[in-house]
N, CA, C and O of each residue as an XYZ file, in Angstrom:
524
protein
N    -111.174     49.130     17.984
C    -111.936     47.785     17.856
C    -110.907     46.698     17.085
O    -111.095     45.483     17.155
N    -109.770     47.317     16.326
C    -108.762     46.150     15.865
C    -108.215     45.538     17.042
O    -108.018     44.323     17.081
N    -107.913     46.423     18.160
C    -107.142     45.495     19.007
C    -107.862     44.563     19.681
O    -107.423     43.485     20.079
N    -109.131     45.037     19.830
C    -109.884     43.921     20.584
C    -110.173     42.444     20.235
O    -110.350     41.461     20.954
N    -110.158     42.661     18.491
C    -109.996     41.410     17.589
C    -108.963     40.533     17.868
O    -108.941     39.315     18.045
N    -107.795     41.710     17.872
C    -106.491     40.940     17.695
C    -106.252     40.322     19.176
O    -105.631     39.261     19.119
N    -106.549     40.675     20.304
C    -106.697     40.163     21.588
C    -107.819     39.062     21.927
O    -108.075     38.246     22.813
N    -108.103     39.312     21.259
C    -109.420     37.724     20.888
C    -108.678     36.752     20.276
O    -108.577     35.616     20.740
N    -108.130     37.131     19.227
C    -107.326     36.087     18.683
C    -106.149     35.274     19.501
O    -105.909     34.070     19.585
N    -105.668     36.158     19.933
C    -104.409     35.648     20.830
C    -105.010     34.623     22.145
O    -104.467     33.639     22.647
N    -105.937     35.074     22.375
C    -106.618     34.790     23.418
C    -106.977     33.388     22.840
O    -106.321     32.459     23.312
N    -107.798     33.120     22.010
C    -108.251     32.124     21.373
C    -107.610     31.084     20.628
O    -108.115     30.049     20.193
N    -106.521     31.462     20.543
C    -104.733     30.895     19.993
C    -104.269     30.205     20.903
O    -103.915     29.041     20.716
N    -104.183     30.874     22.166
C    -103.735     30.428     23.366
C    -104.739     29.138     23.853
O    -104.169     28.052     23.741
N    -105.554     29.096     24.158
C    -106.829     28.218     24.677
C    -106.690     27.075     23.565
O    -106.514     25.937     23.999
N    -106.749     27.256     22.151
C    -105.967     26.034     21.690
C    -105.204     25.397     21.645
O    -105.228     24.188     21.410
N    -104.149     26.222     21.910
C    -102.889     25.625     22.031
C    -103.069     24.946     23.660
O    -102.677     23.781     23.595
N    -103.297     25.114     24.367
C    -103.521     24.327     25.766
C    -104.535     22.939     25.401
O    -104.275     21.747     25.567
N    -105.336     23.355     25.043
C    -106.404     22.155     24.685
C    -105.669     21.630     23.655
O    -106.590     20.857     23.395
N    -104.881     21.361     22.870
C    -104.036     20.519     22.083
C    -103.290     20.232     23.271
O    -103.660     19.116     23.635
N    -102.630     20.572     23.871
C    -101.341     19.884     24.688
C    -101.912     18.974     25.247
O    -101.726     17.833     24.825
N    -102.892     19.232     26.510
C    -104.151     18.497     27.316
C    -104.442     17.061     26.743
O    -104.434     16.013     27.387
N    -104.693     17.220     25.439
C    -105.291     16.338     24.657
C    -104.211     15.167     24.116
O    -104.487     13.986     23.905
N    -102.862     15.841     23.946
C    -101.511     15.172     23.510
C    -101.169     14.434     24.853
O    -100.914     13.234     24.749
N    -101.126     15.090     26.291
C    -100.580     14.296     27.113
C    -101.749     13.291     27.584
O    -101.526     12.217     28.142
N    -103.128     13.836     27.254
C    -104.180     12.599     27.626
C    -104.081     11.304     26.910
O    -104.121     10.221     27.494
N    -103.926     11.475     25.383
C    -104.012     10.169     25.007
C    -102.528      9.572     25.111
O    -102.370      8.374     24.877
N    -101.515     10.321     25.430
C    -100.339      9.384     25.751
C    -100.166      8.115     26.964
O     -99.460      7.108     27.024
N    -100.894      8.552     27.609
C    -101.171      7.985     28.606
C    -100.099      8.361     30.229
O     -99.827      7.701     31.232
N     -99.762      9.735     29.753
C     -98.797      9.990     31.029
C     -99.377     10.498     31.905
O    -100.207     11.405     31.842
N     -98.854      9.773     33.082
C     -99.461     10.296     34.677
C     -99.012     11.687     34.845
O     -98.016     12.282     34.432
N    -100.310     12.145     35.773
C    -100.112     13.514     36.134
C     -98.379     13.946     36.628
O     -98.003     15.105     36.456
N     -97.520     13.003     37.177
C     -96.659     13.781     37.263
C     -95.525     13.520     36.017
O     -94.520     14.204     35.822
N     -95.888     12.556     35.375
C     -94.864     12.958     34.223
C     -95.712     13.664     33.377
O     -95.180     14.356     32.509
N     -96.431     13.643     33.423
C     -97.067     15.011     32.352
C     -96.459     16.258     32.737
O     -95.910     16.989     31.912
N     -96.565     16.609     34.362
C     -96.276     18.062     34.571
C     -94.656     18.282     34.333
O     -94.136     19.356     34.033
N     -93.996     17.060     34.527
C     -92.392     16.958     34.358
C     -92.350     16.917     32.993
O     -91.266     17.381     32.640
N     -93.193     16.493     31.804
C     -92.745     16.950     30.476
C     -93.246     18.127     30.177
O     -92.555     18.629     29.291
N     -94.563     19.159     30.652
C     -94.376     20.301     30.716
C     -93.649     21.513     30.923
O     -93.624     22.539     30.243
N     -93.016     21.188     32.067
C     -91.620     21.735     32.537
C     -90.485     21.400     31.422
O     -89.950     22.266     30.731
N     -90.241     20.210     31.364
C     -88.697     20.301     30.515
C     -88.958     20.812     28.964
O     -87.927     21.037     28.329
N     -90.325     21.041     28.217
C     -90.775     21.451     27.042
C     -90.654     23.308     27.033
O     -90.290     24.071     26.138
N     -91.126     23.566     28.416
C     -91.976     24.664     28.539
C     -90.702     25.748     29.359
O     -90.844     26.868     29.849
N     -89.763     25.081     29.276
C     -88.611     26.042     30.626
C     -88.477     27.432     29.653
O     -88.882     28.589     29.758
N     -87.681     26.672     28.646
C     -86.946     27.859     27.383
C     -87.643     27.488     26.091
O     -87.058     26.881     25.194
N     -88.558     27.763     26.039
C     -89.469     27.715     24.281
C     -88.480     29.089     23.699
O     -88.030     28.922     22.566
N     -88.162     30.261     24.313
C     -87.520     31.037     23.287
C     -85.843     29.701     22.895
O     -85.672     29.329     21.734
N     -84.993     29.273     23.890
C     -84.636     28.271     23.212
C     -84.205     27.046     22.655
O     -83.147     26.589     22.221
N     -85.488     26.624     22.822
C     -85.920     25.588     21.961
C     -85.261     25.268     20.532
O     -84.606     24.252     20.301
N     -85.490     26.125     19.757
C     -85.197     26.434     18.023
C     -83.529     26.054     18.172
O     -83.184     25.056     17.539
N     -82.580     26.688     18.870
C     -81.154     26.545     19.170
C     -80.944     25.276     19.939
O     -79.939     24.680     19.550
N     -81.373     24.881     20.587
C     -81.099     23.348     21.004
C     -81.507     22.648     20.486
O     -80.852     21.647     20.779
N     -82.676     22.218     19.401
C     -82.732     21.387     18.488
C     -81.606     21.425     17.474
O     -81.042     20.478     16.927
N     -81.401     22.744     17.341
C     -80.277     22.408     15.845
C     -78.788     22.027     16.334
O     -77.805     21.631     15.708
N     -79.047     22.349     17.942
C     -77.591     21.750     18.349
C     -77.648     20.079     18.223
O     -76.773     19.352     17.754
N     -78.738     19.754     18.694
C     -79.367     18.264     18.876
C     -78.936     17.410     17.145
O     -78.280     16.387     16.951
N     -79.377     18.009     16.495
C     -79.516     17.850     15.035
C     -77.949     17.967     14.348
O     -77.679     17.226     13.402
N     -77.236     18.643     14.713
C     -75.662     18.906     14.822
C     -75.036     17.521     15.018
O     -74.170     17.048     14.282
N     -75.537     16.960     16.026
C     -74.507     16.375     16.820
C     -74.467     15.041     16.490
O     -75.538     14.439     16.414
N     -73.284     14.384     16.250
C     -72.988     13.235     15.324
C     -73.634     11.929     15.670
O     -73.787     11.005     14.872
N     -74.064     11.928     17.146
C     -74.737     11.055     17.663
C     -75.924     10.404     17.155
O     -76.148      9.203     17.003
N     -76.769     11.590     16.882
C     -78.329     12.039     16.631
C     -78.354     10.656     15.242
O     -77.333     10.228     14.705
N     -79.506     10.279     14.982
C     -79.522      9.656     14.088
C     -79.882     10.167     12.485
O     -80.106     11.375     12.421
N     -79.933      9.740     11.738
C     -79.905     10.435     10.090
C     -81.170     10.621     10.186
O     -81.428     11.708      9.669
N     -82.300     10.009     10.670
C     -83.361      9.795     10.533
C     -84.156     11.059     11.250
O     -84.900     11.834     10.648
N     -83.869     11.101     12.549
C     -84.114     12.251     13.244
C     -84.056     13.886     12.826
O     -84.879     14.794     12.935
N     -82.577     13.810     12.256
C     -82.278     15.148     11.739
C     -83.267     15.030     10.589
O     -84.054     15.975     10.543
N     -83.405     14.193      9.741
C     -84.582     14.724      8.905
C     -86.024     14.995      9.111
O     -86.786     15.544      8.315
N     -86.326     14.470     10.447
C     -87.570     15.090     10.919
C     -87.592     16.263     11.227
O     -88.530     17.007     10.940
N     -86.341     16.691     11.998
C     -86.499     18.157     12.427
C     -86.482     19.010     11.809
O     -87.054     20.068     12.070
N     -85.459     18.645     10.286
C     -85.201     19.722      9.078
C     -86.733     19.370      8.673
O     -87.425     20.383      8.778
N     -87.350     18.423      8.313
C     -88.681     18.796      7.947
C     -89.678     18.949      8.361
O     -90.742     19.007      7.745
N     -89.440     19.060      9.752
C     -90.518     19.655     10.786
C     -89.894     21.569     10.805
O     -90.727     22.447     11.028
N     -88.620     21.883     10.585
C     -88.611     23.528     10.360
C     -88.903     23.927      9.256
O     -89.286     25.097      9.254
N     -88.870     23.155      7.762
C     -88.950     23.882      6.770
C     -90.675     23.969      6.869
O     -91.233     24.998      6.488
N     -91.436     22.860      7.389
C     -92.855     22.995      7.247
C     -93.513     24.454      8.370
O     -94.503     25.120      8.070
N     -92.783     24.641      9.473
C     -92.949     25.669     10.101
C     -92.829     26.839      9.636
O     -93.547     27.764     10.017
N     -91.746     26.982      8.595
C     -91.135     27.922      7.515
C     -91.964     28.280      6.638
O     -92.139     29.474      6.392
N     -92.540     27.428      6.087
C     -93.386     27.630      4.876
C     -94.438     28.253      4.953
O     -95.200     28.213      5.919
N     -94.629     29.040      3.719
C     -96.273     29.700      3.505
C     -97.300     29.017      3.449
O     -98.453     29.374      3.691
N     -96.848     27.830      3.070
C     -98.060     27.200      2.233
C     -98.462     25.835      3.352
O     -97.963     24.710      3.377
N     -99.370     26.332      4.085
C     -99.952     25.227      4.895
C    -101.180     24.548      4.410
O    -101.686     25.087      3.426
N    -101.855     23.357      4.927
C    -103.033     22.403      4.664
C    -104.291     23.563      5.452
O    -105.475     23.408      5.153
N    -103.925     24.551      6.328
C    -104.766     25.694      6.847
C    -104.109     27.135      6.855
O    -103.416     27.553      7.783
N    -104.351     27.697      5.939
C    -103.376     28.836      5.989
C    -103.754     29.669      7.275
O    -104.882     29.915      7.703
N    -102.357     30.092      7.854
C    -101.758     31.027      8.875
C    -102.814     32.283      9.320
O    -103.328     32.500     10.418
N    -102.945     33.081      7.941
C    -103.826     34.189      8.135
C    -105.602     33.688      8.845
O    -106.181     34.523      9.540
N    -106.035     32.810      8.668
C    -107.639     32.395      8.802
C    -107.016     32.434     10.835
O    -106.068     31.701     11.116
N    -107.642     33.283     11.952
C    -107.837     33.903     13.006
C    -108.176     32.338     13.221
O    -108.913     31.620     12.545
N    -107.169     31.930     14.735
C    -107.673     31.255     15.742
C    -106.812     29.388     15.020
O    -105.863     28.679     15.352
N    -108.017     29.358     13.818
C    -107.552     28.139     13.397
C    -106.372     28.026     12.629
O    -105.972     26.862     12.619
N    -105.613     28.866     11.931
C    -105.255     29.369     11.061
C    -103.490     28.268     11.608
O    -102.640     27.764     10.873
N    -103.585     28.289     13.025
C    -101.776     27.895     13.280
C    -102.149     26.215     13.954
O    -101.369     25.286     14.168
N    -103.455     26.290     14.135
C    -104.067     24.319     14.353
C    -103.086     23.659     14.038
O    -102.358     23.098     14.856
N    -102.878     23.630     12.336
C    -102.224     22.270     12.074
C    -100.425     22.154     12.691
O     -99.756     21.153     12.947
N    -100.075     23.606     12.769
C     -98.609     23.718     13.819
C     -99.006     23.443     14.976
O     -98.169     22.695     15.481
N     -99.892     23.659     15.718
C     -99.941     23.403     17.214
C    -100.351     21.940     17.855
O    -100.379     21.670     19.056
N    -100.660     21.069     16.762
C    -100.959     19.593     16.761
C     -99.650     18.907     16.206
O     -99.108     18.140     17.004
N     -99.124     19.036     15.122
C     -97.880     18.755     14.370
C     -96.560     18.528     15.038
O     -95.774     17.581     15.045
N     -96.583     20.005     15.737
C     -94.838     20.113     16.625
C     -94.741     19.293     17.443
O     -93.939     18.365     17.334
N     -95.739     19.484     18.713
C     -95.335     18.277     19.878
C     -95.336     16.882     19.655
O     -94.641     16.083     20.284
N     -96.573     16.445     18.239
C     -96.743     15.004     17.678
C     -95.460     14.228     17.404
O     -95.142     13.065     17.655
N     -94.584     15.618     16.587
C     -93.227     15.147     15.673
C     -92.232     15.384     16.713
O     -91.357     14.547     16.935
N     -92.302     16.275     17.242
C     -91.337     16.401     18.739
C     -91.119     14.877     19.479
O     -90.065     14.247     19.562
N     -92.070     14.608     19.837
C     -92.254     13.514     20.556
C     -91.628     12.240     20.122
O     -90.861     11.509     20.748
N     -92.191     12.103     18.719
C     -91.602     11.133     17.713
C     -90.141     11.045     17.808
O     -89.642     10.063     18.357
N     -89.257     12.173     17.225
C     -88.243     12.593     17.389
C     -87.313     12.248     18.797
O     -86.303     11.546     18.840
N     -87.883     12.862     19.762
C     -87.299     12.558     21.149
C     -86.740     11.128     21.511
O     -85.677     10.907     22.091
N     -87.905      9.941     20.936
C     -87.851      8.783     20.864
C     -86.618      7.833     20.161
O     -86.343      6.670     20.456
N     -85.910      8.773     19.050
C     -84.701      8.356     18.232
C     -83.577      8.921     18.663
O     -82.584      8.486     18.079
N     -83.294     10.019     19.760
C     -82.384     10.520     19.708
C     -81.824      9.974     21.291
O     -82.522     10.229     22.272
N     -80.845      9.402     21.407
C     -79.690      8.843     22.281
C     -80.150      9.938     23.780
O     -80.167     11.167     23.722
N     -80.454      9.196     24.913
C     -80.194      9.536     25.986
C     -79.651     10.897     26.804
O     -80.248     11.668     27.555
N     -77.918     10.852     26.221
C     -76.958     11.127     26.498
C     -77.254     12.658     25.989
O     -77.318     13.686     26.664
N     -77.435     12.448     24.376
C     -77.550     13.755     23.630
C     -78.488     14.601     24.046
O     -78.238     15.805     23.978
N     -79.822     14.133     24.588
C     -80.910     15.014     24.852
C     -80.763     15.354     25.884
O     -81.482     16.330     26.102
N     -79.992     14.979     26.989
C     -79.783     15.346     28.277
C     -78.522     16.413     28.088
O     -78.550     17.333     28.906
N     -77.853     16.429     27.513
C     -76.776     17.700     27.179
C     -77.359     19.122     26.717
O     -76.726     20.177     26.756
N     -78.566     18.974     26.311
C     -78.927     19.754     25.861
C     -80.425     20.151     26.637
O     -80.931     21.254     26.430
N     -81.033     19.209     27.485
C     -82.397     19.529     27.818
C     -82.351     19.097     29.430
O     -83.360     18.583     29.914
N     -80.818     19.378     30.494
C     -80.607     18.420     31.574
C     -81.638     18.790     32.649
O     -82.256     19.855     32.643
N     -81.781     17.768     33.631
C     -83.122     17.867     34.247
C     -82.829     18.776     35.227
O     -81.730     19.093     35.682
N     -84.044     19.201     35.535
C     -83.934     20.476     36.792
C     -83.949     19.881     38.068
O     -84.460     18.798     38.352
N     -83.246     20.803     38.961
C     -82.734     20.051     40.443
C     -84.015     19.852     41.374
O     -83.920     19.273     42.456
N     -85.531     20.500     40.764
C     -86.722     20.336     41.315
C     -87.749     19.228     40.857
O     -88.738     18.912     41.519
N     -87.331     18.581     39.432
C     -88.094     17.594     38.927
C     -88.321     16.447     39.295
O     -89.271     15.735     38.968
N     -87.192     16.140     40.211
C     -87.606     14.745     40.835
C     -87.190     13.541     39.911
O     -87.451     12.356     40.118
N     -86.423     14.124     38.745
C     -85.876     13.060     38.107
C     -84.420     12.809     38.280
O     -83.673     13.752     38.542
N     -84.050     11.815     38.175
C     -81.960     11.177     39.138
C     -81.542     11.900     37.482
O     -81.979     11.895     36.332
N     -80.461     12.457     38.249
C     -79.381     13.220     37.118
C     -78.498     11.775     36.556
O     -78.089     10.943     37.366
N     -78.277     11.630     35.005
C     -77.572     10.560     34.848
C     -76.108     10.723     35.155
O     -75.343      9.766     35.040
C-alpha cells in the first residue's frame, strides 16, 4: 500500500512538473519549434545542470547580479524552509517547479551568449547555427 502511494505521488509530481513547464512555454510566447529547442537544451543533461550553472556562475564574464540570482536559487532549493512544505505530497514541490524555470529564464537573459554556449553548446540536430 505504501509503494502504491509513493508511485501515485511520483506520478502526480511528474504531471504537475509537465503542466508547469507547458504553462511557462505558453506564457513566454515561444513558437512550437522554439519550445522544442528550449526543452531539448534544458533537458539534455539535467544531471549535469547544477555543475554547468556553477561553472557559469564562476566565469568572470558572468555579471555579478546573475551570480547572486544563481546563489539565491541554490540556497532556496537547498533550504528546508519553504512557503509550501516539501513533505506535502504533490504540491510540496510546486513552488520549486514554478520558480526554478522562471529564475533560470531570467538569469539566462543576463548571461553573455558566449558564456552560455560554452556550457550549453547547441546540439547538431537542433537546427540552431553554431557561433
